[in-house]
C-alpha positions in Angstrom: -150.5 -209.9 270.9 -148.1 -212.1 271.7 -147.1 -212.0 267.6 -146.5 -208.3 267.7 -144.1 -208.9 270.1 -141.8 -211.3 268.6 -142.0 -208.7 265.2 -140.3 -205.5 266.9 -136.6 -205.4 266.7 -134.8 -204.6 269.7 -133.4 -201.1 269.5 -129.5 -200.1 270.5 -128.7 -196.3 270.7 -125.1 -195.8 270.0 -123.3 -192.6 270.6 -119.6 -192.6 269.6 -117.8 -190.7 271.5 -119.8 -192.0 274.4 -119.8 -196.0 273.8 -116.7 -196.8 272.0 -112.6 -195.9 271.2 -110.9 -195.7 268.6 -108.3 -198.7 267.9 -106.8 -197.6 264.8 -105.9 -194.5 262.2 -104.7 -194.2 259.0 -103.7 -191.0 258.5 -102.8 -190.0 254.0 -102.6 -186.9 252.9 -105.6 -184.9 252.7 -107.6 -188.4 254.6 -107.8 -190.2 257.2 -109.5 -194.6 257.7 -110.3 -194.6 261.2 -111.1 -197.7 262.7 -113.5 -197.7 266.4 -114.4 -201.1 268.2 -118.4 -200.5 269.9 -119.4 -202.9 272.4 -122.7 -203.4 273.6 -125.5 -206.1 274.6 -127.9 -208.1 271.5 -130.9 -210.3 272.2 -131.2 -213.7 270.4 -133.3 -212.1 267.4 -134.3 -208.7 265.4 -131.8 -205.9 266.6 -131.7 -201.9 265.3 -128.3 -200.9 266.6 -128.1 -196.8 266.1 -125.0 -195.0 265.9 -125.0 -191.6 266.8 -122.9 -188.8 266.6 -120.5 -190.1 263.0 -118.2 -187.0 262.3 -119.5 -184.7 259.5 -116.1 -185.5 257.4 -117.3 -188.7 257.3 -117.5 -190.2 252.9 -120.7 -191.9 253.2 -119.7 -194.7 250.7 -116.2 -195.5 252.8 -118.5 -197.1 255.6 -117.7 -201.0 256.6 -119.0 -202.5 259.7 -116.9 -205.7 260.8 -117.4 -207.8 263.8 -117.0 -210.2 266.5 -120.1 -212.8 268.4 -123.1 -215.0 267.7 -124.5 -213.6 265.3 -125.1 -211.7 261.4 -125.6 -208.3 259.6 -128.5 -208.5 257.3 -128.6 -204.5 256.7 -126.4 -201.1 256.4 -127.6 -197.6 256.3 -126.5 -194.6 256.7 -127.8 -191.0 256.8 -127.5 -187.4 257.8 -128.4 -186.1 261.2 -131.7 -184.3 261.1 -130.9 -180.5 261.3 -132.2 -179.3 265.0 -135.0 -176.8 265.8 -134.0 -173.3 266.9 -137.1 -172.5 268.4 -138.3 -174.5 271.4 -140.2 -173.2 274.4 -140.4 -176.1 277.4 -138.8 -175.0 280.1 -136.9 -178.8 279.2 -136.0 -178.2 276.0 -135.1 -174.7 276.5 -134.1 -173.7 280.2 -133.3 -177.0 281.6 -130.2 -177.6 279.1 -129.2 -174.0 279.3 -127.0 -174.2 283.0 -127.4 -169.8 282.4 -131.4 -170.4 281.5 -131.7 -171.9 284.4 -129.7 -170.0 286.9 -131.2 -166.9 285.1 -135.1 -169.1 286.5 -133.9 -169.4 289.7 -132.8 -165.8 290.4 -136.3 -164.9 289.6 -137.3 -166.8 291.2 -135.5 -166.0 294.1 -136.0 -162.0 293.5 -139.7 -162.9 293.5 -139.4 -164.3 297.2 -137.5 -161.4 298.6 -140.3 -158.7 297.5 -142.9 -160.7 299.4 -140.1 -161.0 302.4 -141.3 -157.0 302.1 -144.4 -156.7 301.2 -145.0 -159.1 305.0 -142.1 -156.7 306.8 -144.8 -153.5 306.0 -147.3 -155.4 306.4 -146.5 -156.7 310.0 -145.2 -152.8 310.8 -148.8 -151.9 309.7 -150.4 -154.7 312.3 -148.1 -152.9 315.2 -149.4 -149.4 315.0 -152.9 -150.2 315.2 -151.9 -152.0 318.6 -149.9 -148.8 320.1 -146.6 -149.8 321.4 -145.8 -147.7 324.5 -142.8 -145.4 323.1 -139.8 -147.8 325.6 -140.8 -150.4 322.6 -141.8 -148.1 319.1 -137.8 -147.7 319.4 -136.9 -150.9 319.2 -139.7 -152.1 317.1 -138.4 -149.3 314.5 -134.4 -150.3 314.5 -134.9 -153.5 313.9 -137.7 -153.4 310.7 -135.1 -150.5 309.5 -131.9 -153.6 309.8 -135.0 -156.4 308.1 -135.5 -153.5 305.6 -132.7 -153.4 305.0 -131.5 -156.1 304.3 -134.3 -156.8 302.3 -133.6 -153.7 299.9 -129.6 -155.4 299.9 -131.0 -158.2 298.4 -132.9 -156.7 295.9 -130.8 -155.1 293.9 -128.0 -157.3 294.1 -130.4 -159.9 292.7 -131.1 -157.3 289.9 -126.8 -157.0 289.7 -127.5 -160.0 288.4 -130.3 -160.7 286.4 -129.2 -157.8 284.3 -125.9 -159.3 283.3 -127.4 -162.5 283.3 -129.7 -161.2 280.5 -126.3 -159.9 278.5 -125.0 -163.5 278.9 -128.0 -164.9 277.6 -128.2 -162.6 274.4 -124.8 -162.6 273.6 -124.3 -166.7 273.7 -128.0 -166.3 271.1 -126.6 -165.1 268.9 -123.2 -166.9 268.6 -126.0 -170.0 268.4 -127.2 -168.1 265.6 -124.7 -167.4 263.8 -122.4 -170.2 263.9 -123.1 -172.7 260.7 -124.6 -175.9 261.5 -122.5 -179.1 261.0 -124.4 -182.3 260.3 -123.5 -185.3 261.4 -124.1 -188.7 260.4 -126.0 -192.2 261.9 -125.5 -195.4 261.9 -128.9 -198.0 261.5 -127.0 -201.7 261.7 -130.1 -204.6 261.8 -128.4 -207.7 263.4 -129.5 -210.6 263.9 -128.9 -213.0 267.5 -128.8 -216.1 268.0 -128.7 -216.0 271.4 -128.8 -212.8 274.1 -125.5 -212.4 274.4 -122.3 -208.9 273.4 -121.2 -208.5 270.8 -118.0 -206.4 269.3 -118.9 -204.3 265.9 -115.8 -202.7 263.9 -116.8 -199.2 262.2 -114.7 -198.8 260.2 -115.2 -194.9 257.8 -113.2 -192.7 256.3 -113.1 -188.6 256.8 -111.5 -185.8 255.5 -110.4 -182.8 256.1 -106.7 -184.6 257.7 -103.7 -184.3 256.4 -100.0 -185.4 257.5 -97.3 -183.5 256.1 -92.8 -184.1 257.2 -90.8 -181.8 258.2 -87.4 -182.6 259.4 -84.8 -181.3 261.6 -81.5 -182.5 260.4 -78.1 -181.9 262.5 -74.4 -181.9 261.9 -71.2 -182.1 263.4 -68.8 -181.4 260.9 -65.8 -183.3 263.5 -67.5 -186.6 263.5 -65.5 -188.9 261.9 -68.4 -191.4 261.4 -72.6 -190.7 261.6 -71.6 -187.5 261.1 -75.6 -186.1 260.3 -78.5 -186.7 262.6 -81.6 -186.8 261.0 -85.0 -186.3 263.3 -87.9 -186.6 261.1 -91.1 -185.5 262.6 -94.4 -184.9 260.8 -97.0 -182.5 261.4 -101.0 -183.2 261.5 -103.7 -181.5 261.2 -107.2 -182.4 262.0 -110.3 -181.2 261.7 -113.2 -183.0 260.9 -115.3 -183.4 263.4 -114.0 -185.7 266.4 -110.7 -185.6 269.0 -108.8 -188.6 268.3 -108.1 -189.5 271.9 -106.4 -192.3 273.1 -106.0 -193.8 269.5 -103.4 -195.8 267.4 -101.8 -194.2 264.7 -100.0 -195.0 261.5 -99.1 -192.9 258.6 -99.7 -193.8 255.3 -97.6 -192.6 252.2 -99.7 -193.3 249.3 -101.5 -190.8 248.0 -105.5 -192.5 247.5 -106.6 -192.1 243.8 -110.7 -191.9 242.8 -111.7 -191.9 239.4 -108.2 -193.1 238.1 -108.1 -194.5 234.1 -105.8 -196.2 232.7 -104.6 -194.5 230.0 -105.0 -194.7 226.3 -103.1 -194.1 223.9 -104.5 -193.0 220.5 -103.7 -193.1 217.2 -101.4 -190.3 214.9 -102.6 -189.1 211.7 -101.1 -187.1 209.2 -103.2 -185.5 205.9 -102.2 -182.8 203.7 -103.0 -179.6 204.5 -107.2 -178.8 202.6 -107.4 -175.3 201.3 -111.1 -174.5 200.2 -111.8 -172.2 196.9 -113.5 -170.2 198.6 -115.6 -168.5 195.3 -116.4 -172.3 193.8 -117.3 -173.5 197.5 -115.5 -176.4 197.6 -112.1 -178.6 198.5 -109.0 -178.0 196.0 -106.3 -179.8 197.8 -107.2 -183.0 200.0 -109.4 -186.4 200.1 -113.0 -185.5 200.7 -113.1 -188.1 203.8 -111.0 -185.9 206.1 -113.3 -182.2 205.0 -116.6 -184.0 205.3 -115.6 -185.5 209.0 -115.5 -183.3 212.2 -113.1 -184.4 215.1 -116.2 -184.7 217.1 -118.1 -187.3 215.1 -114.2 -188.9 214.8 -113.6 -189.8 217.9 -117.1 -190.2 218.9 -117.5 -193.7 218.1 -119.5 -196.7 216.4 -123.0 -197.3 217.6 -122.1 -200.6 218.9 -119.7 -199.0 220.5 -121.9 -195.7 222.7 -124.3 -199.1 223.1 -121.2 -200.9 225.4 -120.5 -197.9 226.6 -124.3 -197.0 228.1 -124.9 -200.7 229.3 -121.1 -199.7 231.1 -122.9 -196.6 232.9 -126.8 -198.2 233.4 -124.2 -201.8 235.2 -122.7 -199.0 237.2 -125.9 -196.7 238.9 -126.7 -200.3 239.2 -124.3 -200.9 241.0 -123.6 -198.4 243.1 -127.3 -198.4 244.0 -127.3 -201.3 245.5 -124.1 -200.5 247.6 -125.9 -198.4 250.0 -128.2 -200.9 251.0 -125.4 -203.6 251.6 -126.8 -207.2 253.6 -125.6 -210.6 254.7 -127.0 -213.8 256.4 -122.7 -214.6 258.1 -123.5 -216.1 261.5 -121.4 -214.6 264.3 -119.8 -217.5 266.6 -119.9 -218.0 270.3 -117.7 -214.8 272.4 -114.4 -216.9 273.1 -110.9 -214.2 272.4 -110.7 -212.4 269.8 -108.4 -214.3 268.0 -110.9 -217.2 267.8 -113.7 -215.4 266.6 -114.8 -215.3 263.4 -116.2 -211.9 260.9 -119.0 -210.6 260.8 -119.2 -210.8 257.1 -120.8 -209.2 254.8 -122.8 -210.6 251.7 -119.9 -208.7 249.3 -116.4 -208.5 250.0 -114.0 -207.0 249.0 -110.7 -208.0 249.5 -107.5 -205.1 248.7 -103.3 -206.2 249.4 -101.5 -202.1 250.0 -98.2 -204.7 249.1 -95.1 -203.1 249.2 -95.4 -199.7 247.2 -95.4 -197.2 249.3 -93.7 -196.6 253.0 -95.9 -197.3 256.4 -95.3 -195.4 260.1 -96.9 -196.8 262.7 -95.8 -193.7 265.3 -95.4 -195.2 269.5 -97.9 -194.6 272.1 -100.9 -193.3 271.3 -101.9 -189.9 270.4 -103.8 -187.3 270.7 -105.5 -184.4 268.7 -108.3 -182.4 268.9 -110.4 -181.3 266.0 -109.7 -178.1 265.2 -107.3 -175.9 262.6 -103.6 -176.3 264.6 -100.9 -178.4 264.1 -99.5 -181.0 266.3 -96.3 -182.4 266.1 -95.1 -185.8 266.8 -91.2 -187.3 265.8 -91.0 -190.6 263.6 -87.9 -191.7 264.0 -84.0 -190.1 265.0 -81.8 -191.3 262.4 -78.2 -191.4 262.5 -76.4 -191.3 259.4 -73.0 -191.3 257.2 -72.7 -188.1 255.5 -69.2 -186.6 253.2 -69.0 -183.1 253.7 -68.0 -180.9 251.2 -67.3 -177.2 251.5 -68.0 -175.0 248.3 -67.1 -171.4 246.7 -68.0 -170.0 243.2 -66.1 -167.2 244.1 -66.3 -164.9 241.1 -70.4 -164.5 242.1 -70.9 -165.6 245.6 -67.1 -165.1 247.6 -68.9 -167.0 250.6 -68.0 -170.9 252.0 -71.4 -172.8 251.6 -71.8 -176.3 252.9 -73.1 -179.1 251.2 -73.6 -182.9 252.9 -73.9 -186.1 250.5 -76.1 -188.4 253.1 -77.4 -192.2 252.1 -80.0 -192.7 253.7 -79.4 -196.6 255.2 -82.1 -196.8 256.8 -85.9 -198.4 256.4 -87.6 -195.1 255.9 -89.3 -193.0 252.6 -88.1 -189.7 252.7 -90.9 -187.0 251.0 -90.9 -184.3 250.3 -91.4 -180.9 253.2 -89.2 -178.9 254.8 -85.7 -179.1 256.8 -83.8 -177.0 260.0 -80.4 -177.2 259.9 -78.0 -177.4 262.3 -74.6 -177.0 262.2 -71.8 -177.8 265.5 -75.1 -176.6 267.3 -76.1 -173.8 266.1 -79.0 -173.3 263.2 -77.8 -172.6 260.2 -80.6 -173.1 257.9 -84.0 -174.1 256.5 -84.2 -176.3 253.4 -86.7 -179.1 251.2 -86.2 -182.7 251.2 -87.0 -183.3 248.1 -88.9 -187.6 248.3 -86.1 -189.8 248.4 -85.7 -194.3 248.9 -84.1 -196.0 251.3 -80.4 -196.7 250.5 -80.6 -193.2 248.5 -77.6 -191.4 248.8 -79.0 -187.1 248.0 -77.3 -184.0 248.2 -78.6 -181.4 251.0 -77.0 -177.6 251.1 -76.3 -176.5 255.5 -75.9 -173.3 255.1 -72.9 -171.7 255.1 -69.3 -171.3 257.2 -68.2 -168.0 257.9 -64.8 -169.2 259.1 -63.7 -170.0 255.1 -63.9 -166.4 253.3 -62.4 -165.7 250.1 -61.1 -163.1 248.2 -61.7 -162.3 244.3 -58.5 -160.2 243.4 -59.0 -157.7 239.7 -58.2 -159.9 237.1 -54.9 -159.1 235.7 -55.1 -158.6 231.2 -52.4 -158.4 228.8 -52.6 -157.6 225.0 -49.9 -158.8 222.6 -49.9 -158.5 218.8 -47.8 -161.6 216.4 -47.3 -162.9 212.8 -46.6 -160.8 210.0 -48.4 -160.7 206.7 -51.1 -162.3 209.3 -51.6 -160.8 212.4 -52.8 -162.7 215.7 -53.9 -160.4 218.6 -53.6 -163.0 222.5 -55.3 -161.4 225.2 -53.4 -163.2 228.1 -55.6 -163.1 231.5 -54.5 -164.3 235.4 -57.1 -164.4 237.8 -56.5 -165.1 242.0 -58.0 -166.0 244.1 -57.2 -166.2 247.8 -58.2 -168.7 250.0 -58.9 -167.8 254.4 -59.1 -171.0 256.4 -59.9 -168.8 260.2 -61.8 -172.0 261.5 -60.0 -174.4 264.2 -59.3 -177.2 262.3 -58.5 -177.7 259.3 -60.5 -178.4 255.7 -59.8 -181.2 253.6 -62.6 -180.9 251.6 -63.2 -177.7 249.6 -63.8 -177.6 245.9 -63.8 -174.0 244.2 -65.4 -173.5 240.8 -64.2 -170.9 238.5 -64.7 -171.3 235.3 -63.1 -169.9 231.0 -64.6 -168.6 228.0 -66.5 -171.3 225.7 -65.2 -170.5 221.9 -68.4 -170.2 219.4 -66.6 -169.5 216.4 -63.0 -171.7 215.2 -61.4 -168.5 214.7 -60.6 -167.9 218.6 -58.8 -169.8 220.6 -59.0 -170.2 224.3 -55.5 -171.6 225.3 -55.8 -173.0 229.0 -52.1 -172.4 231.0 -53.1 -172.3 234.7 -54.5 -175.5 235.9 -53.1 -176.7 232.8 -56.3 -179.4 232.5 -56.0 -181.7 229.0 -58.3 -180.3 226.4 -61.8 -181.4 226.6 -62.0 -183.8 222.3 -64.6 -181.4 220.7 -67.5 -183.3 218.2 -68.1 -180.8 215.6 -67.4 -177.7 218.1 -67.6 -174.2 216.1 -63.8 -172.7 218.3 -61.6 -174.3 220.1 -59.9 -175.1 223.4 -56.2 -176.2 223.5 -53.7 -177.0 225.8 -50.5 -175.0 226.3 -47.5 -175.8 226.0 -44.2 -177.4 228.1 -42.6 -174.3 227.6 -46.0 -172.4 229.5 -46.8 -174.1 231.9 -46.5 -172.5 235.2 -46.8 -174.9 237.2 -46.0 -178.9 236.8 -49.0 -180.9 236.8 -49.0 -184.4 237.6 -52.2 -187.1 237.3 -53.5 -188.0 240.2 -52.6 -191.2 241.3 -55.7 -192.6 242.0 -56.7 -192.3 237.4 -57.1 -196.1 235.6 -55.1 -196.1 232.6 -58.6 -196.6 230.8 -59.7 -192.8 232.1 -59.1 -190.8 228.7 -56.8 -188.1 230.6 -59.2 -185.3 229.9 -61.3 -187.3 233.3 -58.1 -186.8 235.4 -57.8 -184.5 238.1 -54.5 -183.2 238.2 -52.5 -182.9 241.6 -51.0 -178.5 241.3 -49.4 -179.2 245.2 -49.8 -181.4 247.8 -52.5 -179.8 248.8 -54.6 -178.7 245.4 -56.4 -181.0 242.6 -58.1 -179.6 239.6 -60.3 -181.1 237.7 -63.2 -180.6 235.4 -66.1 -179.4 237.4 -68.4 -182.7 237.1 -65.9 -185.4 236.6 -66.8 -186.3 240.4 -70.0 -186.2 240.0 -71.2 -186.9 236.5 -75.2 -187.7 237.4 -75.3 -184.5 238.6 -75.0 -182.8 235.2 -75.8 -184.6 231.8 -72.7 -187.1 232.6 -69.2 -187.5 231.2 -69.9 -186.3 227.5 -70.7 -183.0 228.3 -67.8 -182.7 231.6 -66.5 -179.7 231.2 -67.3 -178.5 227.7 -68.7 -175.5 229.6 -65.8 -174.3 230.5 -66.2 -175.1 234.4 -63.3 -176.6 236.3 -62.4 -176.9 239.9 -60.4 -177.3 242.4 -60.2 -179.5 245.8 -58.3 -178.1 248.2 -57.1 -179.2 251.4 -56.8 -176.9 253.9 -54.7 -176.5 257.1 -56.3 -174.4 260.9 -55.0 -169.8 260.2 -53.6 -170.5 256.8 -54.6 -168.2 253.9 -53.7 -169.7 250.5 -53.4 -168.9 247.6 -55.2 -170.4 243.8 -54.4 -169.0 240.3 -56.2 -169.2 236.8 -54.4 -168.1 233.6 -56.2 -168.0 229.7 -54.9 -167.1 226.7 -57.4 -165.5 223.9 -56.0 -165.8 221.0 -58.0 -164.4 217.6 -57.2 -162.5 213.8 -56.4 -159.2 214.2 -59.3 -157.6 212.5 -61.3 -159.7 213.9 -64.6 -158.0 216.4 -65.0 -160.2 219.1 -67.1 -159.5 222.3 -67.5 -161.2 225.9 -64.7 -160.4 227.6 
């Protein structure tokens, strides 16, 4: 008998939500890794630990167990919790567990007792009538009877009404339970061998799906600030429907996206061969090698028998490894339970060590979070960043007479931005919505900030003149003048306003486009079909001076020219060659820009003047 008692393991039953706490959550895109801590007592010898109530979204192959204490882990298995039976007639499993059913039983019992009291009262009246009463006593007896009968009748009606309402609630609850889908949960079984009776700690780590987070931003801009003009509030929107509630748990946001079943790419040979011609009448090839025609592409990629044999061997090895991974065994000892740092880990027979390194960003959310398992969106603040930014007002009056604001921001924080929507507030007012792409630390990026209605433009009708010159070979000339009025209604000056316009591009060498004002130096063309020329000094309407900041080594056509104290002109893209195809393509699309500094409550005028020359007998289109 004692031998049988020694072979029976000590059983420990735990419920995840009641007997543990979450010590860490690593939240990725689409999944999360949960760490739970269990503390319980074990006996010397074999202990069978069963952990119930693990979430239905648990990924089976992700379960890991670590621990602290003077014991060793012998076996780990995981299985789904059996579906509970819906049909049960016992009071212990139905009435006692369901408060509505219990209340119904109590009301039925009270109704039966009340009806027995009514029957006893009627019997008492019969006894009184048999014995006989004097007339003076009969009146008092009947009054007492009617008073008691009335109370009993009212109570019976009240109980029957309560039973009717309660029955409807029970039917509704049963219908809801019948319609609700069954969500299975998981349970883990762990065999622990203890050297002595003691308390141990078990860390259960597992991955769950149906958990996600995304970034969202609030960008607040102060146009009057000299430094740190942009404040970015970095927020995380968390959703989880994993089947377990995250209560008072630390959270780490991970930007890495785990890859499943990843394989390294392989570059196959690129083969070329003569085109195969088949004589349908004779049923044979007429051109091309026979060896290419006789082997199909599928057969060429099939590989040799030795390669297929190696592939089958690898598959058998993977299947064997997968089968062994379901039940991992170890004989590593616990040590004495002291401080957590001094306690040894429960090691397994096979230990896998991984290091994330610094490839992706990791955000540790300060404090603890409480996120229930639902489909709601829960927003937390990751950080508030004050960043330097260059603000620019930007307009293309030929297309849109409104002024846009954009900021060139440097992310000089340690945070990596992941793609997400952003709400923009300029000077305290909501301005626009945009989206932010992936931005690394120390990276500079542009962000549109919406419209500034205080800056207005008037794109006047274009003036056109046509003339002819020459005696034998006449040349037609069309002269165009475009005027733009810039109005600043703001209470402050704007020193960084960029106005973009364009001149036509010649697609034929007989057509010459001559830019007169602003007098930008023509772009050198290589193998160009059309012509773009500069005006002579007599044609210039404004004296143009190269900007003093341009180095002598810079090509003349890349240098901005100053038209006045507050206006500079340049080919568009010179100040930001990385935004397009580089300096080699700058200006070849005919676009140029004015850089304007305009005082408050002021109107300025910009002028574009160009000519198009072509032979008189040449019909052109596009003007």
